[in-house]
C-alpha positions in Angstrom: -8.7 -9.3 -6.9 -9.2 -11.6 -9.5 -7.1 -14.6 -9.3 -4.3 -15.9 -12.1 -4.9 -19.5 -12.8 -2.2 -21.0 -15.0 -4.3 -22.8 -17.2 -2.7 -24.0 -20.6 -5.0 -25.6 -23.3 -3.7 -26.9 -26.7 -4.0 -23.8 -28.9 -3.6 -26.0 -32.1 -7.1 -27.4 -31.4 -8.7 -24.4 -31.9 -10.5 -24.1 -35.3 -10.0 -20.5 -36.2 -6.2 -19.2 -36.2 -5.5 -15.5 -36.4 -3.2 -14.9 -39.1 -1.8 -16.8 -42.0 -0.4 -19.9 -41.7 3.1 -20.1 -43.5 4.3 -23.6 -45.0 7.6 -25.1 -45.4 8.7 -28.1 -47.5 8.8 -30.9 -45.4 12.1 -31.9 -44.9 15.7 -30.4 -45.0 17.9 -30.6 -47.7 20.5 -32.4 -45.9 24.6 -32.8 -46.7 24.6 -35.9 -45.6 23.8 -39.3 -47.5 21.7 -41.0 -45.1 18.2 -41.3 -46.2 16.2 -37.5 -46.1 13.8 -37.4 -43.3 10.2 -36.7 -43.7 9.4 -34.2 -41.1 5.8 -33.4 -39.4 4.4 -30.4 -40.4 3.1 -27.5 -38.4 -0.7 -29.0 -38.1 1.6 -31.4 -36.0 2.7 -29.2 -33.3 0.7 -26.7 -30.9 2.1 -24.5 -28.3 0.7 -23.9 -24.8 1.8 -21.0 -22.6 3.2 -20.7 -19.2 0.8 -18.1 -17.9 -1.6 -16.5 -20.2 -2.3 -14.0 -17.5 0.9 -12.4 -18.6 0.0 -9.4 -21.2 0.5 -10.6 -24.7 3.4 -7.4 -24.4 5.0 -9.4 -21.6 5.5 -12.7 -22.9 9.2 -13.8 -24.1 10.4 -17.3 -25.4 10.8 -19.2 -22.4 7.1 -18.4 -21.7 6.0 -20.6 -24.5 5.8 -24.3 -24.8 5.9 -26.2 -27.7 4.3 -29.9 -27.8 3.6 -32.3 -30.5 -0.2 -33.7 -31.0 0.8 -36.8 -32.3 2.5 -38.8 -29.1 5.0 -41.2 -32.0 6.3 -37.7 -32.6 7.4 -36.7 -29.3 9.3 -39.7 -29.3 10.8 -39.6 -33.0 11.6 -35.7 -32.8 12.9 -32.7 -31.1 11.7 -29.3 -31.2 14.7 -26.8 -31.3 15.5 -23.1 -31.9 12.0 -22.2 -31.2 10.9 -18.1 -30.8 8.8 -15.5 -30.8 8.7 -14.0 -34.8 6.2 -11.7 -34.0 3.2 -10.1 -32.2 -0.1 -9.2 -33.6 -1.4 -6.8 -30.5 -4.9 -6.0 -32.1 -6.2 -10.0 -32.4 -3.9 -11.4 -29.8 -1.8 -13.7 -31.5 1.6 -14.5 -32.6 3.9 -16.1 -34.7 6.2 -18.4 -33.3 9.0 -20.4 -35.4 11.0 -23.7 -34.9 12.8 -26.6 -36.2 12.7 -30.5 -35.9 15.6 -32.4 -35.0 15.5 -36.4 -35.8 16.6 -37.9 -32.5 17.8 -41.2 -34.5 19.8 -39.7 -37.5 20.8 -36.0 -36.0 19.1 -34.4 -39.4 17.2 -30.9 -38.7 14.1 -29.5 -40.5 13.9 -26.0 -42.8 12.0 -23.5 -40.3 8.9 -24.1 -39.7 6.4 -20.6 -38.9 2.9 -20.7 -37.3 0.1 -17.6 -35.9 -1.1 -18.8 -32.7 -3.8 -17.1 -30.8 -3.1 -16.2 -27.4 -5.5 -15.5 -24.3 -8.4 -13.9 -26.2 -10.4 -13.5 -23.5 -7.7 -10.4 -22.3 -8.5 -9.1 -25.9 -12.4 -9.3 -25.0 -11.8 -7.6 -21.7 -9.6 -4.9 -23.2 -12.0 -3.6 -25.9 -14.8 -3.8 -23.0 -16.5 -0.6 -22.9 -17.8 0.6 -19.6 -20.3 3.3 -19.0 -21.4 4.7 -15.8 -25.3 5.5 -14.9 -26.0 8.5 -16.0 -28.4 9.5 -13.4 -25.7 9.1 -10.6 -23.2 11.2 -13.0 -24.8 14.7 -12.5 -23.5 16.9 -10.4 -21.4 14.1 -8.0 -18.0 13.9 -7.2 -16.3 10.8 -8.4 -15.4 9.8 -4.9 -19.4 9.4 -4.8 -19.5 6.4 -7.7 -19.9 3.2 -6.4 -18.7 -0.4 -8.3 -22.6 -1.3 -8.9 -23.2 2.5 -10.8 -20.7 1.2 -13.5 -22.3 -1.4 -16.7 -20.5 -2.8 -19.3 -22.1 -2.0 -23.1 -20.8 -4.6 -25.2 -20.0 -7.5 -23.4 -22.2 -10.7 -24.4 -24.1 -13.3 -22.0 -20.7 -15.6 -22.4 -18.7 -13.2 -20.2 -19.4 -11.1 -16.5 -17.8 -7.7 -15.8 -16.7 -7.7 -12.4 -14.8 -4.0 -11.0 -11.9 -4.4 -8.9 -11.4 -1.5 -7.7 -12.1 2.3 -8.0 -9.8 5.2 -7.8 -11.8 8.8 -7.2 -9.6 11.9 -7.5 -12.1 14.9 -6.5 -9.6 17.4 -6.8 -9.6 16.6 -10.7 -13.0 15.1 -11.2 -12.2 12.1 -12.5 -12.3 8.6 -12.0 -10.1 5.5 -12.6 -11.8 1.7 -12.9 -9.6 -1.5 -12.6 -11.3 -4.1 -14.0 -11.5 -7.8 -15.0 -14.3 -10.0 -16.9 -14.7 -13.7 -16.6 -15.8 -16.6 -19.0 -18.7 -17.6 -17.6 -18.2 -21.2 -19.3 -14.6 -21.6 -18.4 -14.2 -19.6 -15.5 -11.0 -18.3 -16.7 -10.5 -14.4 -15.6 -8.7 -12.2 -18.1 -5.8 -9.7 -17.1 -6.8 -6.3 -14.9 -7.1 -3.4 -17.4 -7.8 0.6 -16.7 -10.1 2.9 -17.7 -10.4 6.4 -16.6 -13.4 8.7 -16.7 -13.3 12.5 -16.4 -15.6 15.9 -16.1 -17.2 15.1 -12.5 -18.1 18.0 -10.1 -14.3 19.1 -8.7 -14.6 19.5 -4.5 -12.6 23.2 -4.3 -11.8 22.7 -1.4 -9.5 19.6 -2.0 -8.2 21.3 -5.1 -7.0 24.7 -2.9 -5.6 22.2 -0.4 -3.2 21.1 -3.2 -2.1 24.9 -3.8 1.7 25.0 -3.2 3.6 28.1 -3.3 7.1 29.6 -3.7 8.8 32.6 -4.8 9.6 34.4 -8.0 12.3 33.1 -9.6 14.0 36.4 -8.9 13.6 36.1 -5.5 16.5 33.9 -3.2 14.8 32.0 -0.4 17.6 31.7 1.2 18.7 34.8 1.1 15.4 36.6 2.0 13.5 37.2 5.8 10.0 36.3 5.5 9.3 39.7 7.0 11.0 41.2 3.9 8.3 39.2 1.4 5.6 41.1 0.0 2.4 39.5 -1.7 3.3 39.7 -5.4 6.3 37.8 -4.6 4.7 34.9 -3.7 3.8 32.4 -6.8 1.0 29.9 -6.3 1.4 26.5 -7.9 -0.4 23.2 -8.6 -3.6 24.0 -9.9 -5.4 25.0 -13.0 -4.7 28.9 -13.5 -7.3 29.6 -16.7 -9.9 28.3 -14.5 -9.2 29.2 -11.2 -8.2 32.6 -8.9 -6.1 32.6 -5.7 -6.3 35.4 -3.0 -3.5 35.5 -0.7 -3.6 37.9 2.5 -2.8 37.7 6.2 1.0 37.9 5.7 2.5 37.1 9.2 6.0 36.7 8.9 8.4 34.6 11.7 12.3 35.6 11.2 13.1 33.9 13.8 12.5 30.7 12.1 12.1 31.8 8.9 8.6 30.8 8.1 5.8 33.0 6.0 2.5 32.1 7.1 -0.6 33.6 5.0 -4.1 32.6 4.4 -5.7 32.2 0.7 -9.2 31.5 -0.9 -9.3 29.7 -4.4 -12.1 31.1 -6.7 -13.9 30.1 -10.3 -13.0 32.6 -12.5 -16.5 31.8 -14.6 -18.5 31.8 -11.2 -17.1 33.8 -8.2 -20.0 32.2 -5.8 -17.8 29.0 -6.0 -15.2 29.3 -3.5 -13.2 27.7 -1.5 -13.0 27.9 2.7 -10.3 30.0 3.7 -6.6 27.9 3.9 -3.3 28.6 5.8 -0.3 28.4 3.5 3.3 28.8 4.6 6.8 29.6 2.9 9.2 27.7 4.4 13.3 27.2 4.9 13.6 31.4 4.1 16.6 33.4 5.9 16.2 33.9 9.5 16.9 37.3 11.8 20.0 35.1 12.9 21.5 35.3 8.9 20.6 31.2 8.8 20.1 29.9 5.7 18.1 26.3 5.8 18.1 23.7 2.9 14.5 22.5 2.5 16.0 19.7 -0.1 15.8 16.8 3.2 12.1 17.5 3.3 11.0 17.6 -0.2 12.9 14.3 -0.5 11.1 13.1 2.5 7.6 13.9 0.8 8.2 13.6 -3.2 6.3 10.5 -4.4 6.5 8.6 -7.9 3.7 7.3 -9.5 3.0 5.0 -12.5 1.9 7.3 -15.4 -0.6 4.9 -17.3 -0.2 1.4 -15.9 -1.5 -0.3 -13.2 1.4 -2.1 -10.9 -0.6 -5.4 -10.6 -1.0 -6.0 -14.0 3.0 -5.9 -14.9 5.8 -6.7 -13.2 8.3 -4.3 -11.9 11.5 -5.2 -14.5 9.3 -3.7 -17.5 8.6 -0.1 -16.3 11.0 2.3 -17.5 11.9 5.7 -15.8 9.4 7.0 -18.9 6.5 5.3 -17.1 7.1 7.0 -13.9 6.2 10.6 -12.9 7.0 12.3 -9.8 4.4 14.2 -7.6 4.1 16.3 -4.6 7.1 18.2 -4.6 7.5 21.6 -5.7 8.2 21.2 -9.2 8.9 25.2 -9.9 12.1 25.5 -7.6 13.5 21.4 -8.2 14.1 19.3 -11.0 14.2 15.3 -10.5 16.4 12.7 -12.6 15.6 8.7 -12.0 19.3 7.5 -11.9 18.5 4.0 -11.6 15.8 1.4 -11.7 16.0 -1.7 -9.4 13.3 -4.6 -10.0 12.8 -7.4 -8.2 10.0 -9.8 -9.8 9.7 -12.2 -7.0 8.3 -9.5 -4.3 6.6 -7.4 -7.0 8.7 -4.2 -6.3 10.6 -1.6 -7.6 13.1 0.8 -6.5 13.5 4.1 -7.9 17.0 5.7 -6.8 16.5 9.6 -8.0 18.5 13.0 -7.8 16.7 16.3 -6.5 18.5 18.9 -7.8 17.8 23.0 -7.0 16.9 24.7 -10.4 18.9 27.8 -9.0 21.4 26.9 -6.7 22.2 23.4 -8.3 22.4 22.2 -5.0 21.3 18.5 -4.9 20.6 15.1 -3.0 19.9 11.8 -4.3 17.3 9.3 -2.4 15.3 6.1 -2.8 11.4 5.8 -3.9 9.8 2.1 -3.2 6.8 0.9 -5.4 5.7 -2.4 -4.0 2.3 -4.0 -5.5 3.6 -5.4 -8.6 2.9 -8.9 -10.3 4.7 -11.4 -8.5 6.9 -14.8 -9.2 7.4 -15.6 -5.6 4.2 -17.9 -6.2 2.2 -19.9 -8.9 -0.8 -18.2 -7.8 0.1 -15.2 -5.6 -3.4 -13.5 -6.0 -5.6 -16.5 -4.7 -6.0 -17.5 -0.9 -8.5 -19.9 0.8 -7.9 -18.2 4.1 -11.3 -17.5 5.7 -10.2 -15.8 8.7 -7.7 -13.4 9.7 -5.8 -12.4 13.2 -5.1 -9.0 13.6 -3.3 -7.2 15.9 -2.2 -4.0 17.2 1.4 -3.2 19.5 2.6 -0.3 21.0 6.3 -0.8 20.5 7.3 1.8 23.0 9.7 4.5 21.2 11.1 2.4 18.1 13.1 4.2 16.3 16.4 3.9 14.1 18.7 3.6 17.1 17.3 0.1 17.9 17.6 -1.1 14.6 20.4 -3.6 13.9 23.7 -1.9 12.5 26.3 -3.1 11.4 27.7 -5.8 13.4 25.7 -4.3 16.3 22.6 -6.3 15.6 20.3 -5.4 18.6 17.4 -7.2 19.0 14.4 -5.1 19.7 13.1 -6.0 16.2 14.0 -9.2 16.1 12.1 -10.4 19.6 9.2 -8.3 18.2 9.1 -10.4 14.7 9.1 -13.4 16.8 6.4 -12.6 18.8 4.4 -11.8 15.4 5.6 -14.9 13.7 5.1 -17.2 16.8 1.3 -15.6 17.3 0.2 -16.3 13.8 -0.7 -12.7 13.1 -1.8 -11.8 9.9 -1.4 -8.1 10.1 -0.3 -6.0 13.0 -0.9 -2.4 13.3 2.1 -0.7 15.4 2.3 2.7 17.1 5.2 4.3 18.9 7.3 4.1 16.2 10.2 7.0 16.1 11.3 6.5 12.4 9.8 5.1 9.1 12.7 2.6 8.5 11.4 0.2 11.5 8.7 -1.2 9.5 10.7 -1.8 6.4 13.3 -3.7 8.8 10.2 -5.5 10.5 9.4 -6.9 7.6 13.0 -8.2 6.2 13.1 -10.0 9.5 10.3 -11.9 9.4 10.1 -13.2 5.4 13.8 -14.3 6.7 11.7 -16.3 9.2 9.0 -17.3 7.1 11.5 -18.5 4.1 13.5 -20.6 6.9 9.7 -22.3 7.8 8.9 -22.8 4.1 5.4 -21.1 5.1 4.7 -19.2 1.2 3.9 -16.1 4.0 5.1 -13.0 2.3 5.1 -9.4 4.5 5.3 -5.8 3.0 3.9 -3.2 5.2 1.7 0.3 4.9 3.5 3.5 6.3 1.3 6.3 8.3 3.7 9.3 8.4 2.3 11.6 11.2 4.5 14.7 9.3 1.6 13.9 6.4 -1.8 13.7 8.3 -3.0 16.9 10.3 -3.2 18.9 13.4 -1.6 17.9 16.5 -0.8 15.0 15.4 2.0 16.5 13.0 3.5 18.1 16.0 4.0 14.7 17.2 6.1 13.5 14.5 8.5 16.2 15.9 8.6 14.7 19.2 8.8 11.5 18.5 6.2 8.7 17.7 6.7 9.4 14.0 4.5 6.6 12.3 1.8 4.1 12.8 2.0 1.6 10.4 0.8 -1.8 9.7 2.6 -5.2 8.3 0.5 -7.7 6.8 1.1 -10.8 4.6 0.9 -9.9 1.2 -0.3 -13.3 0.2 -3.4 -13.3 2.1 -4.2 -9.5 2.0 -3.7 -6.1 0.1 -4.5 -2.6 1.0 -7.6 -0.8 -1.1 -6.0 2.0 -2.8 -8.8 5.1 -1.5 -8.0 8.4 -2.5 -4.6 7.5 -4.3 -3.4 6.4 -0.9 -3.0 3.2 0.7 -3.8 4.5 4.1 -5.5 7.6 4.8 -5.9 9.8 8.3 -9.0 10.1 10.0 -9.9 14.1 9.2 -11.7 15.1 12.8 -14.3 16.2 10.7 -17.1 14.9 13.2 -14.9 14.9 16.0 -17.3 15.6 19.3 -16.0 17.4 22.5 -17.1 15.5 25.3 -15.2 16.1 28.2 -14.4 19.4 27.4 -10.5 20.4 26.9 -9.1 23.1 24.8 -8.2 20.0 21.6 -11.2 19.0 19.1 -8.8 16.5 17.5 -7.1 13.4 18.0 -3.4 14.0 19.7 -2.3 11.0 17.1 -5.3 10.9 15.1 -6.0 7.1 13.4 -4.5 6.3 10.6 -6.7 3.7 8.7 -6.5 1.4 5.8 -8.8 -0.6 3.9 -8.0 -4.2 3.5 -9.1 -7.0 1.2 -9.0 -10.9 1.6 -7.6 -12.4 -1.3 -10.2 -15.0 -1.2 -12.1 -15.1 -4.8 -14.9 -17.6 -3.4 -16.5 -15.5 -0.7 -18.3 -12.2 -1.0 -17.6 -9.8 2.1 -14.2 -10.0 2.2 -12.8 -6.3 3.2 -12.7 -4.3 6.3 -11.1 -1.2 7.5 -8.7 -1.1 10.1 -7.7 1.9 12.5 -5.1 2.1 14.8 -3.8 4.9 17.1 -2.0 6.0 20.4 -4.2 8.1 22.4 -3.1 11.1 24.6 -1.2 10.2 27.6 -2.8 9.2 31.0 -3.8 12.1 33.2 -4.5 15.5 33.2 -2.1 17.8 31.5 -1.3 21.5 30.1 -4.4 22.6 28.3 -6.4 19.6 29.8 -9.2 19.2 32.0 -10.3 16.5 34.0 -13.0 14.1 32.4 -14.6 14.1 36.0 -14.9 10.0 35.7 -12.5 9.5 38.6 -9.1 7.8 38.3 -7.7 10.8 36.9 -8.5 10.6 33.5 -7.8 13.5 31.4 -10.5 15.2 29.4 -8.3 14.5 25.8 -8.1 10.3 26.1 -11.7 10.6 27.1 -12.6 12.7 23.9 -10.5 10.0 22.0 -12.0 7.6 23.6 -15.6 8.8 23.2 -15.3 9.3 19.4 -14.0 6.0 18.4 -17.7 5.9 16.9 -17.5 8.9 14.5 -14.0 7.4 13.6 -16.2 4.4 12.1 -18.9 6.7 10.2 -16.2 8.8 8.5 -14.6 5.4 7.7 -18.3 4.4 6.2 -18.3 7.4 4.0 -14.5 7.2 3.3 -13.8 4.0 2.0 -17.6 2.7 0.7 -17.3 -0.1 3.6 -19.4 -1.6 6.8 -17.1 -3.3 8.3 -15.0 -1.5 11.0 -11.6 -2.4 13.3 -10.0 -0.2 15.9 -7.0 -1.3 18.3 -4.6 1.1 20.1 -3.2 2.1 23.2 -6.0 4.0 25.0 -4.6 5.3 28.3 -7.6 4.7 29.9 -7.1 3.3 33.6 -9.0 0.2 34.9 -12.9 0.3 35.6 -13.0 4.0 33.9 -13.5 2.4 30.0 -17.3 2.2 30.3 -17.3 6.0 31.3 -15.6 7.1 28.2 -16.4 4.9 25.5 -19.9 4.9 24.7 -21.5 2.8 21.7 -23.8 4.3 19.5 -24.6 1.9 16.7 -23.6 -1.7 17.2 -19.8 -1.1 18.2 -18.4 -3.9 20.1 -15.8 -3.7 22.7 -13.7 -7.0 22.8 -11.8 -7.0 25.8 -13.2 -6.9 29.3 -12.0 -3.7 31.5 -10.8 -5.5 34.3 -7.0 -6.8 35.9 -7.1 -9.9 33.6 -6.8 -8.3 30.2 -4.0 -5.7 32.1 -1.6 -4.8 29.0 0.7 -2.3 30.0 3.7 -3.8 31.8 5.3 -3.1 35.4 9.1 -2.6 35.8 8.7 -6.3 38.1 8.9 -9.5 36.2 5.7 -11.5 35.2 3.5 -7.8 36.8 1.2 -5.9 34.8 -0.4 -2.7 35.0 -3.3 -1.7 33.5 -5.8 -2.3 30.5 -4.8 0.2 28.3 -4.8 -1.7 25.3 -8.5 -1.4 23.5 -10.4 -3.5 20.7 -13.5 -2.2 19.1 -15.2 -3.7 16.4 -18.0 -2.8 14.4 -19.3 -5.5 11.6 -21.7 -8.1 10.6 -18.7 -10.9 10.5 -17.9 -12.6 13.1 -15.0 -12.6 15.8 -13.9 -15.2 18.2 -10.4 -15.0 20.0 -10.1 -11.6 21.2 -7.0 -11.8 23.7 -3.4 -10.5 24.7 -0.1 -11.8 24.6 1.5 -11.4 27.9 5.2 -10.0 27.0 7.0 -11.4 30.1 6.0 -14.9 28.6 8.3 -14.1 25.8 11.5 -14.9 28.5 10.3 -18.3 29.3 8.0 -19.8 26.2 10.8 -20.1 23.5 9.2 -17.6 21.6 12.4 -15.8 20.2 13.5 -17.6 16.6 16.8 -17.0 16.2 18.0 -18.1 19.9 16.8 -20.8 23.0 15.9 -18.2 25.7 14.1 -20.2 29.0 14.6 -17.3 31.7 14.8 -13.6 31.9 18.7 -14.1 32.6 19.1 -15.9 29.0 17.4 -12.7 27.6 19.3 -10.0 29.5 23.0 -11.7 28.7 21.7 -12.4 25.4 21.0 -8.7 25.1 23.6 -7.2 26.6 25.9 -8.3 23.8 24.6 -6.3 21.4 23.8 -2.9 22.8 22.7 -1.7 26.4 19.9 -2.7 28.4 18.2 -0.5 30.7 18.6 -1.9 34.3 15.3 -2.4 36.4 14.3 -6.1 34.3 14.4 -3.6 31.2 15.5 -6.2 28.4 11.9 -6.5 28.3 10.3 -4.1 29.6 12.6 -1.1 28.4 14.3 -3.3 25.5 11.4 -5.0 23.5 8.3 -3.2 24.5 6.3 -1.5 27.5 2.7 -2.7 26.0 1.6 -6.3 25.2 0.3 -6.9 21.6 -3.6 -7.7 21.3 -5.2 -9.3 19.0 -8.4 -11.0 17.8 -9.4 -13.3 15.0 -12.0 -12.1 12.3 -14.1 -14.6 10.5 -15.2 -13.7 6.8 -17.7 -15.8 4.6 -20.6 -15.8 2.2 
């Protein structure tokens, strides 16, 4: 990611100016009887800009600073009424006007006008022509293209091209490239720009997965049972009907749940040999056998996403976005219409909140909601995109069924979130993966608490989050979302790192395509599949600065229904044993999916003491960083200051160095004054304090039950060239 230097320079010294300078007379005809002042002409005035990384389209009057080239004039005159008259977007220049006021007499000059160049490096960057190595282009998916395959056609030797990120869409055969250029002489860096390539090979299976289904417009979902639906009632959409056909078959109605399930295959019309694998489709929220009519509005509101059409968030301020710049995605646009009601931009944090209404096209049933886009340019730091940090503290914490009910609610200021935020802050953690989250409301609430601490302490740190919603994953993980454990999220310091968008998302779920069933049982996947995010350190000095972080909460300990013994002793079930065994396969998937070779896994494995080496088998340089012994026990007993099992593990595969792998022993929370909002000296202090803000479970539950039954684990990952 590029740095953004606030570098001003004297534009009046540039020998070639864009546009024509408009000269005025040297003085203003004043009605006063005083001797007229001979004001200096426009050649004695220049302009600097507060931040030349702002796009010329966005620059305002207050971003321009007028200066005298002759210091004597600075003491004699004042520059007033300065403003931007016009902008020349093609030549990256702007005409500015101003007047001068004599400090002694108060006389005011006529208006001066002059054209000034602005950020010429941005003009060069905008006109940069990109090309993809044709030898890599034919018969390849966009996701196969690497940064090294992208070349510049017209940059001269004074500039260097740097590709920031590439975003592949194999379903449409397109590739978006975000780049900037560097002036080799001055080391100035341009703004970021977006260019798009198309006509790559289309992945028909991915395209087939995107297909959505509804019913014909004359058939009402809420008045029709699944068993009453015929094949020709079904309308597929979200694919190119001029290029592809869909074959729908094997209709399986379930009138009890109001769901129709069926199979389908997508086929290329021009070549019938090009067809997808078989997929399963569903139409939900139909009339049930009990006669109930189920609304799907709430579910669609949960899934709908808003995206920028032709802009890159990190290159613009949130306040510059209009409703016309946004488009909704991942919803049933056949049956529903959306309307953006209001946009709330926060340029300090780089966040845009979108208030919108979703309305059923036939029934007029509607609901309102808010969607948030982050990652816009931020004004909260003079140089927010650069960090000198070369070491990150990475953590994971199973936070024990943390749902919305445990969040502060009005006057009932429940303390679980504040306790967790306090530990994360006091331990100096930079990225923290959280599992056993029962609500998507938890991560933003924790970010708010952490930012409250960081602001009070004036650290300059700003937290953000990435959400992994299991209802949007696959297989068993989706069913887990309905029974709690709905999310696996990351909290991260946005001034130190950023999530790298991959396949259009900030994070991806492991898809189990290379999962091996080593220990038996009827499950060939994770109970809660690892949620993985590629992070990049915001440091332009070092080269190897990104890695992929995966977190998971394994199947519960012991042998349960559908499970068999792993036959390694200790009552280990085959499900959790297979999950541990497959961590190297998750890393292989990460390497292919994220185009990286530095991998971190942290999670609650539910593998008891002494059995880790029996189920986890390094295959290609994977390292387990926490020894499998009582000292590293990370699950709590209900007895004060006692711990049960070393369930929580860290696995690393990387050429990067690491240090300080460890555990924060959570019982210490009541004696080490970690809690930020109140001084806590012992367990009774904490119990009594929490009792004022909601029920506290008995049996030492103010820690074990009120905060978590697991300790956070962590280690330091070191970066460098």
